[in-house]
Each structure stands twice: as C-alpha cells, then as structure tokens.
BALOBA-1460 file (C-alpha; in Angstrom, 3 decimals):
// residues 59
<rec num="1" residu="m" x="9.544" y="18.931" z="-13.218"/>
<rec num="2" residu="e" x="12.383" y="16.348" z="-12.729"/>
<rec num="3" residu="v" x="11.897" y="12.045" z="-13.139"/>
<rec num="4" residu="q" x="12.370" y="11.683" z="-9.647"/>
<rec num="5" residu="g" x="9.889" y="14.200" z="-8.539"/>
<rec num="6" residu="i" x="7.177" y="12.580" z="-10.882"/>
<rec num="7" residu="l" x="8.312" y="9.248" z="-9.770"/>
<rec num="8" residu="g" x="8.194" y="10.493" z="-5.999"/>
<rec num="9" residu="v" x="4.506" y="11.569" z="-6.781"/>
<rec num="10" residu="l" x="3.556" y="8.126" z="-8.186"/>
<rec num="11" residu="i" x="4.670" y="6.329" z="-5.429"/>
<rec num="12" residu="l" x="3.043" y="8.658" z="-3.156"/>
<rec num="13" residu="l" x="-0.423" y="7.973" z="-5.003"/>
<rec num="14" residu="a" x="0.143" y="4.441" z="-4.826"/>
<rec num="15" residu="d" x="0.718" y="4.139" z="-1.113"/>
<rec num="16" residu="v" x="-2.445" y="6.481" z="-0.575"/>
<rec num="17" residu="y" x="-4.529" y="4.135" z="-2.780"/>
<rec num="18" residu="a" x="-3.168" y="0.808" z="-1.090"/>
<rec num="19" residu="i" x="-3.723" y="2.521" z="2.405"/>
<rec num="20" residu="l" x="-7.217" y="3.205" z="1.231"/>
<rec num="21" residu="q" x="-7.878" y="-0.251" z="-0.269"/>
<rec num="22" residu="i" x="-6.584" y="-1.758" z="2.952"/>
<rec num="23" residu="a" x="-8.734" y="0.439" z="5.619"/>
<rec num="24" residu="g" x="-11.857" y="-0.570" z="3.366"/>
<rec num="25" residu="s" x="-11.341" y="-4.175" z="3.407"/>
<rec num="26" residu="s" x="-12.839" y="-6.560" z="5.162"/>
<rec num="27" residu="a" x="-10.035" y="-7.873" z="7.137"/>
<rec num="28" residu="e" x="-9.607" y="-7.995" z="11.093"/>
<rec num="29" residu="n" x="-8.284" y="-4.602" z="12.356"/>
<rec num="30" residu="g" x="-4.891" y="-5.828" z="13.313"/>
<rec num="31" residu="k" x="-4.074" y="-7.249" z="9.930"/>
<rec num="32" residu="k" x="-5.292" y="-3.728" z="8.475"/>
<rec num="33" residu="a" x="-2.575" y="-2.285" z="10.792"/>
<rec num="34" residu="l" x="0.228" y="-4.479" z="9.986"/>
<rec num="35" residu="w" x="-0.413" y="-4.135" z="6.250"/>
<rec num="36" residu="i" x="-0.719" y="-0.107" z="6.612"/>
<rec num="37" residu="v" x="2.868" y="-0.064" z="8.721"/>
<rec num="38" residu="l" x="4.257" y="-2.110" z="5.856"/>
<rec num="39" residu="v" x="3.161" y="0.092" z="3.194"/>
<rec num="40" residu="l" x="4.460" y="3.143" z="5.363"/>
<rec num="41" residu="l" x="7.854" y="1.790" z="6.148"/>
<rec num="42" residu="l" x="8.689" y="0.076" z="2.641"/>
<rec num="43" residu="p" x="6.630" y="2.353" z="0.165"/>
<rec num="44" residu="i" x="7.726" y="0.760" z="-3.361"/>
<rec num="45" residu="i" x="8.382" y="-2.999" z="-1.706"/>
<rec num="46" residu="g" x="5.398" y="-2.795" z="0.497"/>
<rec num="47" residu="v" x="2.782" y="-1.627" z="-2.143"/>
<rec num="48" residu="i" x="3.949" y="-4.538" z="-4.390"/>
<rec num="49" residu="i" x="3.492" y="-7.135" z="-1.481"/>
<rec num="50" residu="w" x="0.217" y="-5.804" z="-0.660"/>
<rec num="51" residu="y" x="-1.045" y="-6.079" z="-4.392"/>
<rec num="52" residu="l" x="0.384" y="-9.413" z="-4.451"/>
<rec num="53" residu="a" x="-0.683" y="-11.022" z="-1.319"/>
<rec num="54" residu="g" x="-2.683" y="-8.293" z="0.810"/>
<rec num="55" residu="p" x="-6.281" y="-8.191" z="2.440"/>
<rec num="56" residu="g" x="-8.933" y="-8.772" z="-0.247"/>
<rec num="57" residu="r" x="-6.953" y="-10.859" z="-2.590"/>
<rec num="58" residu="p" x="-7.943" y="-14.332" z="-3.928"/>
<rec num="59" residu="s" x="-5.727" y="-16.940" z="-2.125"/>
C-alpha cells in the first residue's frame, strides 16, 4: 500500500471519529450540524479545528 493510501485511510478514520464524537456531544443540534459540515468539507483542517475548539472541549 502506498503512503498516500495509508494517509488517506488515517484521515478517513479521524473524520469518522470526529463526526461520531460531535454527534454524541451535548451541543445543540445546529452546532453539531455545522461542525459535521466543517469536518466533511475540510477533512484535515476541519478535524484539527474540531479537536482544538469543538463541542465538548473545555473553554
């Protein structure tokens, strides 16, 4: 398997994990939807932003 393939799988797994964590958070539904859209549209940057500032993170 190529390096790009492995990297792609890791990004996919991170995105799925982030979406599951967002969906299970106690945030309002509108905020959840916006975070999920962000992660879907910007897979790498979206996960990083979610990890740093997403729902369920301490302020």
